[in-house]
C-alpha positions in Angstrom: 3.1 29.1 12.5 0.6 31.9 11.8 2.8 33.6 9.2 3.5 30.2 7.6 -0.3 29.6 7.2 -0.8 33.1 5.9 1.8 32.8 3.1 0.4 29.3 2.3 -3.1 30.8 1.9 -1.6 33.4 -0.5 -0.1 30.6 -2.4 -3.5 28.9 -2.9 -5.2 32.1 -3.9 -2.5 33.1 -6.4 -1.6 29.6 -7.7 -4.8 27.6 -8.1 -8.5 28.3 -8.0 -11.6 26.4 -9.0 -11.2 27.7 -12.5 -7.7 26.5 -12.9 -4.1 27.5 -12.2 -3.5 31.2 -12.5 -0.5 31.3 -14.8 1.6 34.5 -15.0 1.0 35.4 -11.4 3.7 35.6 -8.7 3.6 33.1 -5.8 5.4 33.6 -2.5 6.2 30.6 -0.3 7.8 30.8 3.1 11.0 28.8 3.4 9.2 26.7 6.0 6.4 25.8 3.6 8.8 25.1 0.7 11.0 22.8 2.9 7.9 21.0 4.1 6.8 20.4 0.5 10.2 19.1 -0.6 10.4 16.8 2.5 6.9 15.7 1.8 7.8 14.7 -1.8 10.8 12.6 -0.9 9.4 10.9 2.2 6.0 10.2 0.5 7.7 8.7 -2.5 9.7 6.4 -0.3 6.6 5.5 1.7 4.6 4.7 -1.5 7.3 2.5 -2.9 7.5 0.5 0.3 3.7 0.3 0.6 3.2 -1.2 -2.8 6.4 -3.2 -2.9 5.0 -6.7 -2.0 2.5 -6.6 -4.9 4.9 -5.5 -7.6 3.8 -7.3 -10.9 1.8 -9.8 -8.9 -1.4 -8.4 -10.5 -1.0 -8.3 -14.2 -4.1 -7.3 -16.1 -6.2 -7.8 -13.0 -7.2 -5.8 -9.9 -5.9 -6.6 -6.4 -9.2 -7.5 -4.7 -10.4 -5.8 -1.5 -10.2 -9.0 0.5 -6.4 -8.9 0.2 -5.0 -6.6 2.9 -1.9 -4.4 2.4 0.3 -4.8 5.4 1.9 -1.9 7.3 3.7 -1.5 10.6 6.0 1.1 12.3 9.0 -1.0 11.4 7.9 -1.8 7.9 10.1 0.6 5.9 13.1 -0.1 8.1 12.8 -3.9 7.6 12.2 -3.5 3.9 15.1 -1.1 3.5 17.5 -3.6 5.1 16.1 -6.8 3.5 15.2 -5.6 0.0 17.3 -2.6 -1.0 16.7 -3.2 -4.7 13.0 -2.3 -4.2 14.1 1.4 -4.0 15.4 1.7 -7.6 13.0 4.5 -8.3 14.5 6.4 -5.5 18.2 5.6 -5.8 18.0 6.2 -9.6 16.7 9.7 -8.8 19.6 10.2 -6.4 22.2 9.2 -8.9 21.1 12.1 -11.1 20.6 14.4 -8.1 24.3 13.7 -7.1 25.4 14.6 -10.6 23.5 17.9 -10.3 24.9 18.6 -6.9 28.5 18.1 -8.3 28.1 19.7 -11.8 25.1 22.0 -11.4 21.6 22.0 -12.8 23.0 22.3 -16.4 25.3 19.3 -16.1 26.0 17.8 -19.6 23.8 14.8 -20.3 26.8 12.5 -21.0 27.9 12.9 -17.3 24.5 11.6 -16.2 24.7 8.8 -18.7 28.2 7.7 -17.6 27.3 7.9 -13.9 24.2 5.8 -14.4 25.8 3.3 -16.8 28.8 2.6 -14.5 26.8 2.4 -11.2 27.0 -1.0 -9.5 23.3 -1.5 -9.0 21.1 -3.8 -11.0 18.9 -2.4 -13.7 16.1 -3.7 -15.9 14.2 -2.9 -19.1 14.9 0.5 -20.7 17.5 1.4 -18.0 19.5 -1.8 -18.6 19.2 -1.6 -22.4 20.4 2.0 -22.2 23.3 1.1 -19.8 24.4 -1.6 -22.3 24.2 0.9 -25.1 26.3 3.5 -23.3 28.9 1.0 -22.2 29.2 0.0 -25.9 29.4 3.5 -27.3 25.8 4.4 -28.1 25.1 7.6 -26.1 21.9 9.6 -25.6 19.6 10.3 -27.2 20.3 7.2 -29.3 20.7 5.1 -26.2 17.0 5.5 -25.4 15.7 5.5 -28.9 13.5 2.6 -29.9 15.7 1.6 -32.9 18.4 0.8 -30.3 16.2 0.2 -27.2 13.3 -2.2 -27.4 12.1 -0.8 -24.0 11.8 2.8 -25.1 8.2 3.0 -24.0 8.7 1.4 -20.7 8.2 3.0 -17.3 11.8 3.7 -16.4 12.1 7.5 -16.8 8.6 7.9 -15.4 9.8 6.5 -12.1 13.0 8.6 -12.2 11.6 12.1 -13.0 10.1 12.9 -9.6 13.1 14.9 -8.5 13.0 17.0 -11.7 9.5 18.4 -10.9 10.6 19.0 -7.3 13.4 21.3 -8.6 11.1 23.5 -10.6 8.1 24.7 -8.5 5.4 26.2 -10.7 7.7 25.9 -13.8 6.7 22.8 -15.7 8.3 24.3 -18.9 11.7 24.3 -17.1 11.1 20.8 -15.8 10.4 19.6 -19.3 13.7 21.1 -20.5 15.6 19.1 -17.8 13.6 16.0 -18.8 14.7 16.3 -22.4 18.3 15.5 -21.7 18.0 12.9 -18.9 14.8 11.2 -20.2 16.4 10.4 -23.5 19.2 8.5 -21.9 16.8 5.5 -21.5 13.5 6.3 -23.1 11.8 7.8 -26.1 8.1 8.5 -27.1 5.6 7.4 -24.5 8.4 6.3 -22.1 9.8 9.8 -22.3 6.4 11.4 -22.0 5.8 9.5 -18.8 8.7 11.3 -17.1 7.7 14.7 -18.5 4.1 14.3 -17.2 5.2 13.1 -13.8 7.6 16.0 -13.4 4.9 18.4 -14.4 2.6 16.9 -11.8 5.2 17.5 -9.1 6.0 21.0 -10.4 2.4 22.2 -10.4 1.7 20.4 -7.1 3.6 23.3 -5.5 1.0 25.8 -6.6 -2.2 23.8 -6.9 -4.2 21.8 -4.4 -7.0 20.8 -6.7 -6.3 17.3 -8.0 -8.6 17.3 -11.1 -7.1 20.6 -12.2 -3.5 19.3 -11.5 -3.8 16.2 -13.6 -5.5 18.1 -16.5 -3.1 21.0 -16.6 0.1 18.9 -16.3 -1.1 17.0 -19.4 -0.6 20.1 -21.4 3.1 19.1 -21.5 2.2 16.1 -23.7 1.4 16.5 -27.4 -2.3 16.1 -28.4 -3.0 12.8 -30.2 -0.2 10.9 -28.7 -1.0 7.5 -27.1 0.1 8.7 -23.7 -2.1 11.8 -23.8 -5.1 9.8 -25.2 -4.9 7.4 -22.3 -4.7 10.0 -19.5 -7.5 11.9 -21.2 -9.6 8.7 -21.0 -8.8 8.4 -17.3 -10.1 11.9 -16.8 -13.2 11.2 -18.9 -14.1 8.0 -17.1 -13.5 9.6 -13.8 -16.1 12.1 -14.8 -18.5 9.3 -15.9 -17.9 7.1 -12.9 -16.8 9.4 -10.1 -17.6 6.9 -7.3 -16.2 3.8 -9.0 -12.5 3.6 -9.5 -12.7 0.0 -10.5 -15.0 0.8 -13.4 -12.6 3.5 -14.5 -9.8 1.0 -14.3 -11.8 -1.5 -16.4 -12.7 1.0 -19.1 -9.1 2.3 -19.4 -7.6 -1.2 -19.5 -9.9 -2.2 -22.3 -8.5 0.6 -24.4 -4.9 1.0 -23.3 -3.5 -2.2 -21.8 -1.8 -3.4 -25.0 2.0 -3.2 -25.3 3.9 -3.4 -28.6 7.3 -2.3 -27.2 8.7 -4.4 -24.3 9.1 -7.8 -25.8 8.2 -9.5 -22.6 5.0 -7.6 -22.5 3.8 -8.3 -26.0 0.7 -10.6 -25.9 1.2 -11.0 -22.2 -0.5 -9.8 -19.0 2.7 -8.3 -17.9 2.8 -4.6 -18.8 5.6 -2.2 -17.8 4.7 0.4 -20.4 4.6 3.9 -19.1 1.2 4.7 -20.5 -0.9 2.2 -18.5 1.1 2.7 -15.3 0.8 6.5 -15.6 -3.0 5.9 -15.8 -2.8 4.0 -12.5 -1.0 7.0 -10.9 -3.8 9.3 -12.1 -6.6 6.9 -11.0 -5.0 6.9 -7.5 -4.8 10.7 -7.4 -8.3 11.3 -8.7 -10.2 8.7 -6.7 -8.0 9.2 -3.7 -9.4 12.7 -3.4 -6.4 14.0 -1.5 -6.5 11.2 1.1 -2.9 10.0 1.4 -3.6 6.3 2.3 -6.6 6.0 -0.1 -4.4 7.4 -3.0 -1.7 4.8 -2.3 -4.1 2.0 -1.9 -6.0 2.6 -5.2 -2.8 3.0 -7.2 -1.5 -0.2 -5.7 -4.6 -2.2 -6.2 -4.6 -1.2 -9.9 -1.7 -3.7 -10.3 1.2 -4.0 -12.7 4.2 -1.9 -11.4 2.4 -1.4 -8.1 5.4 -0.1 -6.1 6.4 2.6 -8.5 2.8 3.9 -9.2 1.9 4.6 -5.5 5.4 6.0 -5.0 4.7 8.7 -7.7 1.1 9.3 -6.6 2.1 9.6 -2.9 5.1 11.8 -3.8 2.9 14.2 -5.8 0.5 14.5 -2.8 3.5 14.9 -0.5 4.6 18.1 -2.4 1.0 19.4 -2.7 0.2 18.9 1.0 3.6 18.9 2.7 5.4 16.5 5.0 3.3 17.6 7.9 0.1 16.3 6.3 1.4 12.8 5.9 -0.5 10.5 8.4 1.6 9.9 11.5 1.8 6.1 11.1 3.6 6.6 7.7 5.8 9.5 8.9 7.0 7.5 12.0 7.9 4.5 9.8 9.8 6.7 7.3 11.7 8.6 10.1 13.3 5.3 11.1 15.4 5.3 7.9 15.7 9.0 7.4 19.4 9.1 8.2 20.4 5.8 6.5 22.0 6.3 3.1 20.0 4.8 0.3 21.5 1.7 -1.3 24.2 2.6 -3.9 24.2 6.3 -3.0 25.8 8.6 -0.4 22.5 10.3 0.4 19.9 9.6 3.2 16.4 11.0 3.0 17.3 13.9 5.3 20.4 14.7 3.2 18.4 14.4 0.0 16.0 17.1 1.2 18.9 19.4 1.9 20.4 18.8 -1.5 17.0 19.3 -3.2 16.7 22.7 -1.5 20.2 23.7 -2.6 19.5 22.8 -6.2 16.0 24.3 -6.1 17.6 27.6 -5.1 20.1 27.3 -8.0 17.3 26.5 -10.4 15.1 29.4 -9.3 17.9 31.9 -9.3 18.8 30.8 -12.9 15.3 32.1 -13.8 15.6 35.4 -12.0 13.3 34.4 -9.1 13.7 35.6 -5.6 15.1 33.2 -3.1 15.5 34.9 0.3 16.2 33.6 3.8 12.5 33.8 4.8 10.6 33.3 1.6 10.8 32.4 -2.1 8.9 34.1 -4.9 8.4 32.9 -8.5 5.9 33.4 -11.4 3.8 30.4 -12.2 4.5 29.4 -15.8 2.2 27.7 -18.3 3.1 24.1 -19.4 3.8 23.8 -23.1 3.8 20.5 -25.1 7.2 18.9 -25.7 8.1 17.6 -29.2 6.1 14.8 -30.9 7.7 11.4 -30.5 6.3 7.9 -31.2 8.1 4.7 -30.7 7.6 1.6 -33.0 5.7 3.8 -35.4 3.8 1.8 -38.1 4.7 -1.6 -36.5 2.4 -4.2 -35.0 3.3 -7.6 -33.4 2.4 -10.5 -35.7 4.1 -13.5 -34.0 5.7 -14.5 -30.7 7.5 -17.8 -30.5 8.9 -19.6 -27.4 12.3 -20.9 -28.6 14.2 -22.3 -25.6 17.2 -22.9 -27.9 20.6 -23.1 -26.3 23.6 -22.9 -28.6 27.4 -22.6 -28.4 27.9 -22.4 -32.2 24.9 -20.9 -34.0 21.2 -20.9 -34.2 19.0 -20.1 -37.3 15.5 -18.6 -36.9 13.0 -18.1 -39.7 10.2 -15.6 -39.6 7.9 -13.4 -41.7 7.8 -9.7 -41.0 9.9 -6.6 -41.0 11.2 -6.4 -37.4 12.4 -8.9 -34.8 13.5 -9.1 -31.2 15.2 -12.2 -29.8 15.1 -12.5 -26.0 17.8 -14.4 -24.2 21.0 -14.4 -22.2 24.4 -15.9 -21.6 24.1 -18.9 -19.2 26.8 -20.7 -17.4 26.9 -24.5 -17.9 30.3 -25.3 -16.1 32.4 -24.0 -13.2 34.5 -21.4 -14.9 35.0 -18.1 -12.9 36.0 -16.3 -16.1 34.4 -13.0 -16.8 33.1 -14.3 -20.1 31.9 -11.9 -22.8 30.3 -13.7 -25.8 30.9 -12.2 -29.2 28.0 -12.8 -31.6 27.5 -12.1 -35.3 24.0 -11.5 -36.5 23.3 -12.4 -40.1 20.0 -11.4 -41.7 19.4 -13.3 -44.9 23.1 -14.4 -44.9 24.4 -10.8 -44.6 26.2 -9.7 -41.5 24.2 -6.8 -40.0 25.8 -6.5 -36.6 28.6 -8.0 -34.4 28.1 -7.4 -30.7 29.2 -8.4 -27.2 27.1 -10.2 -24.7 28.6 -10.1 -21.2 27.7 -12.9 -18.7 28.0 -10.2 -16.0 24.4 -9.4 -14.9 25.2 -5.7 -14.3 26.6 -5.2 -17.8 24.3 -7.7 -19.6 22.6 -7.1 -22.9 18.9 -7.2 -22.2 17.9 -9.0 -25.4 20.2 -11.0 -27.7 19.2 -9.1 -30.8 16.8 -6.5 -32.1 16.3 -4.9 -35.5 13.4 -2.9 -36.8 12.0 -1.7 -40.2 13.8 -3.8 -42.8 11.7 -4.9 -45.9 8.7 -7.0 -45.1 8.8 -10.7 -46.1 10.2 -14.0 -45.2 13.6 -13.8 -43.5 16.3 -15.9 -42.0 18.2 -14.7 -38.9 21.4 -16.5 -37.9 23.1 -15.8 -34.6 26.6 -17.1 -34.7 28.8 -17.4 -31.6 32.3 -16.2 -32.5 34.2 -17.2 -29.3 32.6 -20.3 -27.9 33.5 -21.4 -24.4 33.0 -24.9 -22.9 31.4 -23.5 -19.7 28.9 -21.0 -21.3 26.0 -21.1 -23.8 23.7 -18.6 -25.3 20.0 -19.2 -24.5 17.6 -17.9 -27.1 14.4 -17.9 -25.1 11.8 -16.2 -27.2 11.3 -14.1 -30.4 8.8 -11.4 -31.1 8.1 -10.6 -34.8 6.6 -7.3 -36.0 5.4 -6.2 -39.4 4.1 -3.0 -41.0 0.5 -2.0 -40.1 -1.7 -3.0 -43.0 
């Protein structure tokens, strides 16, 4: 234990000081410390996800008040794991990609990740499901995540799936960003992609920095200046400086400036916000005001609301890497150990097996960069984060109308609107008793011209997340007709709502 602490002290001196992270210097970690950090990241992420699970999207645009307690018990994770396996999508999605890496190496082609994810039998939502549909219908990355094909491009999806990338690249946020480029564009673009890049950088630098204000600031150097994502996190940092003892005031000021959503159709003009930007802000609020305290960090990220299982999962996971598994409070460790050997839903990996795989892939990653990976210790040079390429979704667009439709049709429906972009939300609904695996075929006519013919499966796993979306045609008055080409007596199309955009004036 003495040698472990000695090497860890060298890490802190070489990696991070009060003046910032000391880039270009070599860091040496014992294998014991490294394994403890990897284990800390995976276990803490699982703990945080479970901790915030009951409040997910129950607080939309409002804080969870202090009077409402957040439950916990020694059996809490086990009971949740059995009763609500779908809660852990931000873990088993990571594991899908980790399994691909384990099979094909850290440089696996992006199409293999895309196919594995698209053909998995778990349920998906938002950017993930839109990307799955795209891939199953021949639109591969990066187009599958691009906002012209994916109305959810700015959503949180990649942000909650990038944790493992940072854990593969200790002190190398530039390498983490390169890995993010392929995987992140499967389902996201712009701010949605930036969310994953930022989270992966936080994990990567957490290996070599134990000062949280330094960590959140330095990881932000991976994000281009002037982007909405960077502007928001810079505001979190600024308001933390102005109100260091009042996280609620920080939350309030950030929400005033950044709680709007123009991407996800469900979130437009709605309290619901699954955008990566605001949810990343809640991760950072938890980290800054949690001040290194594991429980306090999770609690604040949870009480910020919105996607309040994913946000404490990321915040806790980052702390888990920074401080190690051994620093997680015993009541949380004991609860997580009860499921440590159970395979996660839809995967072959348990938490314990995941930590082993992570170490194997981490070795492969470091050796690819010429680092030393010995039986007793690991050495690498800390590398400076660099900004990824500029991307902005829905550029030049603003929502101008949102209409509740609730129109069911088995022949056609006509929608009139004024703008230059439209998204129609809806689904295939069963009206009879048929067991047929029905796939509707729909023609979309814009101003009487066929612009797209597409499939809409009734199957929830393969579903099309919106009926129709199209952006950036000429502004003006338009008519959209959705015409069902293969009507079935036991199924209808439900056009639930439409969101209309126009060019910024």
